[in-house]
C-alpha positions in Angstrom: 40.4 124.6 50.9 42.2 125.4 47.6 41.9 128.9 46.3 39.8 129.3 43.1 41.6 129.1 39.8 38.9 131.3 38.3 36.8 134.0 39.9 34.3 136.2 38.0 33.0 139.1 40.2 30.0 141.1 39.0 31.0 140.7 35.4 28.9 142.7 32.9 29.3 142.8 29.2 27.5 145.3 27.0 27.9 146.0 23.3 26.9 149.2 21.5 25.3 148.3 18.2 23.7 150.9 15.8 23.4 153.3 18.7 21.6 150.8 20.9 22.9 149.2 24.1 23.0 145.4 23.8 23.5 143.7 27.2 24.9 140.2 27.0 26.0 139.5 30.6 24.7 141.2 33.8 26.5 141.0 37.2 27.8 137.4 36.7 29.6 135.7 39.6 31.4 132.4 39.3 34.1 130.6 41.2 35.9 127.4 40.1 38.4 125.5 42.3 41.2 123.2 41.3 39.9 119.9 40.0 36.3 121.2 39.7 34.6 120.6 36.4 31.6 123.0 35.8 29.2 122.6 32.9 28.0 125.8 31.3 24.6 125.6 29.7 22.4 128.1 27.8 20.6 128.6 24.6 22.4 129.7 21.4 23.1 133.4 21.7 22.6 133.5 25.4 26.2 134.5 26.1 28.1 131.3 26.8 30.9 132.0 24.3 31.2 135.6 25.5 31.5 134.3 29.1 34.3 131.9 28.0 36.1 134.7 26.1 36.1 136.9 29.2 37.2 134.1 31.5 40.0 133.3 29.1 41.2 137.0 29.0 40.4 137.2 25.3 38.0 140.1 25.7 37.5 142.4 28.7 34.3 142.8 30.7 32.5 146.1 30.5 32.6 146.1 34.3 33.5 143.6 37.0 36.6 141.6 37.7 38.3 138.5 36.3 40.8 136.8 38.7 43.0 133.9 37.6 44.6 132.0 40.5 43.7 134.9 42.8 45.3 137.6 40.5 43.1 140.4 39.2 43.7 140.3 35.5 40.9 142.6 34.4 43.0 145.5 33.4 46.3 143.7 32.7 48.3 144.7 29.6 48.3 142.6 26.5 51.7 141.0 27.2 50.7 139.9 30.7 47.3 138.5 29.5 49.2 136.6 26.7 51.6 135.1 29.3 48.7 134.1 31.6 46.8 132.5 28.7 49.9 130.6 27.7 50.9 129.3 31.1 47.7 129.1 33.2 44.8 128.6 30.8 44.0 125.8 28.2 41.4 126.2 25.5 39.5 123.5 23.7 37.1 124.4 20.9 34.4 122.5 19.0 36.7 122.2 16.0 40.2 120.8 16.8 42.4 123.5 15.0 45.3 121.0 14.8 48.2 122.0 12.5 47.8 119.7 9.5 51.5 119.4 8.6 52.5 118.1 12.0 51.9 114.7 13.7 49.7 114.2 16.7 52.9 114.2 18.9 54.3 117.4 17.3 50.9 119.2 17.8 50.9 118.4 21.5 54.6 119.3 21.9 54.0 122.8 20.4 52.8 124.6 23.5 55.8 123.3 25.5 58.2 124.3 22.7 56.7 127.8 22.5 57.1 128.2 26.3 60.9 127.3 26.0 60.8 123.7 27.2 63.5 121.5 25.7 62.5 119.3 22.8 63.2 116.1 24.7 61.0 117.1 27.7 58.3 118.3 25.4 58.3 115.0 23.6 58.1 113.0 26.9 55.2 115.2 28.1 53.3 115.0 24.9 53.8 111.2 24.7 52.4 110.8 28.2 49.4 113.0 27.5 48.6 111.1 24.3 48.9 107.8 26.0 46.5 108.9 28.8 44.1 109.9 26.0 44.4 106.4 24.5 46.4 107.4 21.5 49.8 105.7 22.0 49.3 104.0 18.6 48.7 107.3 16.8 51.7 109.4 17.8 53.2 109.8 14.3 49.9 110.2 12.5 49.0 113.6 11.0 45.5 115.0 11.6 44.2 113.9 8.2 44.9 110.3 9.1 43.0 110.5 12.5 39.3 110.1 13.1 37.2 113.0 14.4 37.3 111.6 17.9 41.1 111.1 17.7 41.6 114.6 16.5 39.7 116.1 19.4 41.6 114.0 21.9 44.8 115.3 20.4 43.4 118.9 20.8 42.5 118.2 24.5 46.0 116.8 25.1 47.5 119.9 23.5 45.4 122.2 25.7 46.8 120.5 28.8 50.4 120.4 27.6 51.6 123.4 29.7 49.8 122.0 32.8 47.3 124.9 33.1 45.3 125.4 36.2 42.2 126.3 34.2 40.7 124.8 31.1 38.0 126.5 29.1 36.1 124.3 26.6 33.4 125.4 24.1 31.4 122.4 22.9 34.4 120.0 23.0 32.4 117.0 21.7 29.8 118.9 19.7 31.1 117.6 16.3 31.2 114.0 17.4 28.6 111.2 17.2 27.1 110.0 20.5 29.4 107.0 21.1 32.5 108.9 20.2 31.5 111.9 22.2 31.0 109.7 25.3 34.4 108.1 24.9 36.2 111.4 24.3 34.4 113.0 27.3 35.5 110.2 29.6 39.1 110.6 28.5 38.7 114.3 28.9 37.4 114.2 32.5 40.0 111.5 33.5 42.8 113.7 32.4 41.4 116.8 34.1 41.1 114.9 37.3 44.6 113.5 37.1 46.1 117.0 36.6 43.7 118.6 39.1 42.6 121.2 36.5 39.6 123.4 37.1 37.4 123.5 34.0 34.4 125.4 32.6 32.8 123.4 29.8 30.1 124.9 27.6 27.8 122.3 26.2 24.3 121.7 24.9 24.4 118.1 26.0 22.6 117.7 29.3 23.7 114.1 29.8 27.3 115.1 29.7 26.6 118.2 31.9 25.1 115.9 34.5 28.4 114.0 34.7 30.3 117.2 35.8 30.5 118.5 39.3 28.2 121.4 38.9 25.9 123.0 36.3 25.5 126.7 35.7 23.3 128.3 33.1 23.3 131.6 31.3 19.7 132.8 31.4 18.3 136.3 30.9 21.9 137.7 30.9 22.6 136.2 34.3 24.4 133.1 35.5 22.2 130.7 37.5 23.2 127.6 39.4 21.1 124.8 37.8 
């Protein structure tokens, strides 16, 4: 059996606010294997975004461990965390955050170019990803000329450009209408399956969550298998 791409071991997150102790997460455990797509549910303010931030090495847990591909990254220095985020983790947010002055193709090429991949290889990789997302006819279009669904598909392709082993998504279809959301989600899942990427996807949409492999829910500061 493949080793987990993400392991959270007894992760706790506590904030000090106005002299009070605010507990967000308590003894959270989670394991995601290659190709496994896990839905993350929970009410607003329950701690879903905090959990994603910790899993993505964007903020440290108060206690516990975060392992990426079996490597304990909990106390890693900033430069190592940055390298792991760049090479091993992809991020998709509710808003696409595309660079407006660049085309769809150039936006998806960017992670490869930053990682030192040649322009020709980056272009080939980006073209293939956008074709898999059904955007072969939109390669040269800038974000302003793309629909909301097209922009989000470009953002998904960009997140997978460096072939990460783990993808973290925060409401990736939250800004889209139902029909567009369904189409984008189908493209999204197909691409994750093709690349054998493990994913943790925060969503409020139970219908989409039911189409993933597992559902976990943040409730009363803990993570519960739904």
